[in-house]
Backbone bond lengths (Angstrom), bond angles and torsions (degrees), N, CA, C in turn:
res aa  C-N    CA-C-N  psi(-1)  N-CA   C-N-CA  omega(-1)  CA-C   N-CA-C  phi
1 M - - - 1.453 - - 1.528 109.02 -
2 R 1.313 114.83 137.45 1.466 120.04 178.77 1.530 110.39 -69.32
3 S 1.320 115.55 153.62 1.468 119.06 176.64 1.529 108.98 -75.60
4 L 1.315 115.82 155.87 1.455 121.08 178.79 1.530 110.35 -60.75
5 E 1.323 116.53 -36.47 1.464 120.64 179.24 1.526 111.07 -63.60
6 D 1.327 117.04 -42.98 1.469 120.53 178.58 1.524 111.18 -64.84
7 I 1.313 116.51 -40.19 1.462 120.51 179.43 1.523 109.85 -64.93
8 L 1.336 117.00 -44.77 1.465 121.00 -179.46 1.528 110.88 -61.93
9 E 1.320 116.67 -41.20 1.460 120.47 179.54 1.533 110.57 -57.30
10 E 1.318 116.64 -44.24 1.463 120.90 178.32 1.529 110.87 -70.79
11 Y 1.309 116.93 -43.19 1.456 123.72 -176.62 1.532 111.66 -57.77
12 E 1.334 116.00 -41.40 1.466 121.16 -176.82 1.526 113.21 -64.17
13 F 1.317 117.18 -23.21 1.466 120.81 -178.71 1.526 113.11 -89.87
14 L 1.326 116.85 -3.20 1.463 120.64 -174.13 1.524 111.80 -104.55
15 D 1.342 115.17 156.83 1.469 119.20 173.38 1.523 109.03 -95.11
16 G 1.329 117.12 -176.16 1.464 122.08 -173.23 1.514 115.62 -51.31
17 D 1.352 117.74 -55.66 1.462 120.31 -177.81 1.516 111.89 -64.45
18 E 1.325 116.37 -38.75 1.470 119.74 179.22 1.529 110.44 -67.60
19 R 1.327 117.13 -32.65 1.463 120.89 177.10 1.527 110.27 -66.07
20 Y 1.334 117.01 -39.68 1.470 120.48 174.64 1.518 109.97 -59.00
21 R 1.326 116.35 -45.54 1.467 120.34 -179.34 1.523 111.07 -62.56
22 L 1.336 117.15 -39.39 1.468 120.58 177.61 1.534 110.25 -62.51
23 L 1.328 117.25 -44.60 1.464 119.84 178.72 1.524 111.06 -60.90
24 I 1.317 116.81 -42.53 1.469 120.33 178.36 1.528 110.18 -62.44
25 E 1.325 116.51 -41.75 1.471 121.07 177.69 1.526 111.26 -62.09
26 L 1.331 117.01 -42.47 1.475 120.80 178.00 1.525 110.44 -60.37
27 G 1.322 116.06 -41.41 1.458 120.18 178.34 1.517 111.92 -62.41
28 R 1.312 116.44 -39.21 1.471 120.54 179.05 1.522 111.89 -67.32
29 E 1.327 116.53 -25.11 1.463 121.04 -178.76 1.528 113.05 -80.80
30 L 1.332 117.33 -11.47 1.467 119.32 177.91 1.523 109.77 -62.78
31 E 1.325 114.63 146.11 1.464 119.71 174.03 1.522 108.75 -61.50
32 D 1.314 115.89 150.49 1.460 119.44 175.56 1.526 109.69 -65.49
33 M 1.300 115.11 136.09 1.460 121.00 175.82 1.526 107.01 -103.45
34 P 1.319 117.69 121.00 1.466 119.77 179.49 1.533 111.33 -57.73
35 D 1.312 115.72 140.38 1.471 120.43 179.65 1.521 112.17 -56.64
36 A 1.319 117.51 -31.71 1.469 121.24 -179.35 1.528 111.90 -61.37
37 L 1.333 117.85 -23.01 1.463 121.55 -179.62 1.531 112.24 -88.80
38 K 1.306 116.86 -8.23 1.464 121.33 -179.76 1.528 108.36 -87.00
39 T 1.319 113.58 81.19 1.468 120.90 -175.87 1.520 109.72 -118.82
40 D 1.309 115.42 175.89 1.452 121.11 176.81 1.533 110.87 -60.76
41 A 1.327 116.64 -33.57 1.467 121.19 -178.66 1.529 112.53 -70.15
42 T 1.325 117.50 -25.89 1.465 120.21 -178.62 1.530 112.33 -102.34
43 L 1.330 116.79 -1.05 1.459 122.13 -179.54 1.522 110.28 -75.81
44 V 1.323 116.48 132.95 1.461 121.71 176.78 1.529 107.52 -85.74
45 R 1.298 116.53 123.28 1.463 121.80 -179.92 1.535 110.56 -78.74
46 G 1.319 115.89 150.63 1.460 120.90 172.97 1.511 115.81 83.08
47 C 1.325 117.92 7.89 1.462 120.43 177.61 1.522 108.79 -93.83
48 S 1.329 116.54 146.93 1.462 119.90 178.34 1.526 110.70 -70.20
49 A 1.310 117.08 -25.34 1.468 122.82 176.22 1.528 107.65 -111.51
50 S 1.310 116.73 166.35 1.466 119.96 174.64 1.521 108.77 -78.16
51 V 1.327 115.54 130.03 1.469 122.00 -179.84 1.526 107.64 -135.17
52 W 1.336 115.04 133.28 1.462 120.64 177.06 1.520 108.57 -124.12
53 V 1.331 116.07 139.40 1.463 122.21 177.52 1.523 107.51 -134.30
54 Y 1.349 115.65 128.69 1.463 121.26 -177.88 1.527 109.29 -132.45
55 P 1.349 116.79 122.79 1.461 119.79 179.33 1.531 111.86 -88.23
56 T 1.317 115.63 141.08 1.461 120.87 171.38 1.521 106.44 -126.81
57 Q 1.330 116.23 155.67 1.458 119.52 177.33 1.515 108.94 -99.42
58 A 1.317 114.66 128.51 1.454 121.48 177.90 1.524 108.28 -101.62
59 E 1.314 115.96 -176.66 1.469 120.87 179.90 1.521 111.23 -56.58
60 G 1.318 114.90 145.95 1.460 120.56 175.77 1.517 114.07 71.83
61 G 1.331 117.72 20.63 1.459 120.60 178.07 1.522 114.26 74.55
62 K 1.310 116.73 13.60 1.459 119.96 179.78 1.529 109.95 -82.56
63 L 1.320 114.96 150.53 1.457 120.47 178.68 1.521 110.42 -95.59
64 H 1.311 114.26 139.15 1.462 120.54 174.99 1.521 105.92 -129.06
65 F 1.317 116.53 121.32 1.449 121.43 -175.99 1.520 111.62 -99.42
66 L 1.324 114.25 140.37 1.455 122.46 168.89 1.523 105.46 -106.88
67 A 1.325 116.85 142.41 1.458 119.59 -178.93 1.512 110.03 -152.81
68 D 1.321 114.64 158.92 1.455 120.41 177.61 1.526 108.63 -158.04
69 S 1.309 115.34 162.55 1.456 122.31 174.37 1.517 107.80 -150.60
70 N 1.320 115.71 156.32 1.449 120.02 177.32 1.530 112.11 -89.57
71 A 1.325 117.81 5.30 1.469 122.86 177.80 1.525 109.30 -126.10
72 A 1.317 116.53 130.30 1.473 121.51 -173.32 1.527 113.40 -59.84
73 I 1.320 118.11 -47.17 1.470 120.28 -179.41 1.527 109.98 -65.00
74 T 1.321 116.53 -43.85 1.466 120.57 179.94 1.522 110.49 -61.85
75 K 1.309 116.93 -39.22 1.465 120.44 178.10 1.531 109.78 -62.38
76 G 1.314 116.93 -36.14 1.466 121.06 175.98 1.514 112.34 -66.37
77 I 1.330 116.47 -38.39 1.467 120.73 177.44 1.524 109.64 -64.72
78 V 1.332 116.34 -42.00 1.472 120.55 176.67 1.525 109.37 -59.34
79 A 1.324 117.00 -43.37 1.468 121.07 179.22 1.523 110.43 -60.22
80 L 1.320 116.93 -38.75 1.460 121.49 178.63 1.537 110.39 -65.05
81 V 1.323 116.53 -44.82 1.472 120.67 177.38 1.533 109.84 -58.93
82 L 1.329 116.37 -46.32 1.468 119.80 -177.89 1.528 111.96 -67.65
83 A 1.322 117.82 -31.77 1.468 120.46 179.04 1.527 111.04 -59.88
84 A 1.323 116.69 -26.58 1.471 120.61 179.64 1.520 112.58 -73.85
85 V 1.347 117.60 -19.93 1.469 119.53 -172.19 1.524 115.29 -134.23
86 Q 1.293 117.62 -7.52 1.470 121.06 -172.66 1.528 112.05 -57.17
87 D 1.318 115.56 133.77 1.467 123.38 174.07 1.531 113.71 61.52
88 R 1.324 115.21 36.65 1.458 121.31 174.58 1.525 108.66 -116.18
89 P 1.321 118.67 158.80 1.467 120.86 179.60 1.528 111.93 -58.95
90 A 1.319 116.22 143.97 1.462 121.69 -176.76 1.527 112.09 -54.35
91 A 1.329 117.74 -45.19 1.467 120.36 -178.76 1.526 110.99 -61.64
92 E 1.315 116.84 -38.34 1.466 121.54 178.93 1.531 110.17 -66.92
93 V 1.329 116.50 -43.00 1.469 120.62 179.13 1.524 109.91 -62.07
94 A 1.324 116.90 -42.74 1.464 121.45 -178.77 1.528 111.48 -61.59
95 E 1.319 117.37 -30.68 1.466 122.17 -178.45 1.529 113.59 -93.05
96 T 1.313 117.77 -10.47 1.467 121.24 -176.14 1.524 110.88 -70.78
97 D 1.325 115.69 132.48 1.463 121.13 174.41 1.532 106.39 -86.39
98 I 1.324 114.57 85.31 1.464 120.52 -174.45 1.528 110.51 -63.00
99 A 1.317 117.38 -38.66 1.473 120.33 178.63 1.526 110.38 -58.52
100 E 1.321 116.15 -40.79 1.468 120.82 178.36 1.532 110.39 -66.01
101 E 1.327 116.18 -39.87 1.470 120.57 178.36 1.529 110.99 -62.35
102 L 1.334 116.43 -33.46 1.466 121.34 -178.31 1.523 112.92 -88.75
103 A 1.326 118.11 -10.21 1.466 121.79 -176.84 1.533 114.10 -51.83
104 P 1.342 119.92 -41.27 1.470 118.68 -179.54 1.534 114.18 -61.22
105 F 1.325 117.36 -19.26 1.463 120.61 179.45 1.527 111.59 -79.56
106 D 1.332 117.02 -16.68 1.461 123.03 177.78 1.529 111.50 44.97
107 L 1.322 115.73 52.39 1.464 121.62 -174.80 1.523 112.93 -58.70
108 K 1.329 117.79 -34.24 1.469 119.70 -179.63 1.521 111.62 -63.74
109 K 1.315 116.52 -29.96 1.465 120.55 178.51 1.533 110.36 -81.42
110 Q 1.316 116.65 -32.82 1.463 121.19 -174.56 1.525 113.50 -83.92
111 L 1.320 116.58 -30.49 1.464 121.24 -172.96 1.520 110.69 -122.13
112 S 1.299 116.04 159.95 1.459 120.02 177.60 1.528 109.95 -66.34
113 S 1.320 115.64 156.70 1.465 119.18 179.39 1.523 110.25 -62.47
114 N 1.319 116.72 -28.91 1.461 121.50 176.63 1.525 110.93 -60.94
115 R 1.325 117.02 -37.55 1.465 122.18 -178.70 1.519 112.48 -76.37
116 T 1.322 116.91 -29.63 1.468 119.44 -174.18 1.525 113.58 -101.54
117 Q 1.330 118.61 -6.40 1.463 119.77 -175.28 1.522 113.25 -61.53
118 G 1.331 117.82 -28.65 1.453 120.08 -178.53 1.517 114.70 -89.26
119 V 1.329 117.72 -5.86 1.472 120.15 -177.05 1.525 112.06 -57.85
120 P 1.337 119.86 -47.64 1.471 118.27 177.79 1.532 112.53 -58.30
121 N 1.329 117.06 -34.26 1.465 120.20 178.99 1.522 111.04 -70.77
122 M 1.338 117.39 -37.42 1.473 120.91 175.44 1.525 109.23 -60.72
123 I 1.322 115.46 -47.76 1.463 121.40 -179.16 1.529 110.42 -61.12
124 A 1.318 116.10 -45.16 1.468 120.07 -179.41 1.520 111.05 -61.44
125 L 1.331 117.66 -42.84 1.456 120.66 -179.62 1.530 111.29 -64.00
126 V 1.329 117.12 -43.44 1.470 121.66 178.44 1.525 109.81 -60.25
127 R 1.333 116.93 -46.79 1.460 120.49 -178.07 1.529 111.66 -68.29
128 E 1.343 117.36 -37.30 1.467 120.82 177.66 1.523 111.32 -64.14
129 H 1.336 116.00 -44.60 1.468 119.61 176.68 1.530 109.72 -58.15
130 A 1.338 116.00 -46.72 1.460 120.88 -177.79 1.531 111.01 -62.96
131 A 1.318 117.59 -43.42 1.464 120.63 -179.37 1.526 110.95 -64.17
132 R 1.325 117.12 -40.65 1.469 120.80 178.94 1.525 110.40 -63.40
133 I 1.328 116.68 -44.04 1.465 120.95 -179.45 1.531 110.80 -68.43
134 A 1.331 116.45 -40.46 1.471 120.17 179.07 1.528 111.00 -63.18
135 A 1.325 116.95 -35.86 1.466 120.92 -179.10 1.524 112.95 -68.32
136 T 1.315 116.67 -25.04 1.468 119.93 -180.00 1.522 112.30 -94.14
137 A 1.327 116.40 -5.88 1.477 119.64 -177.29 1.510 111.37 -81.40
């Protein structure tokens, strides 16, 4: 997965339609999420599309998220959220201000409110998973 900094560098040089294409490309780059993990427990509430996020623990206590969506743009937004926290320690992810990390992308200006309404819920779910895992570590 590309770093958020690398994505932002590319994003800043693109116009609206090209930014949509970049988000779709980011979504395509996500690892496949097995259908068995797409459950009610991993479903992000409040999104206009179906979005699932599942945390796994990697070496050294780092979190690695699997995610998917049934909408290409939304899947790209999920990829952007995960780029801010992927493969970092659970405690660090739980404390990360993901919204602040995504602020330079100005998603509310670039996308319809329908597309961005679930972003806070995606962020909350990622941070909740991380906090729960950090508490058991």
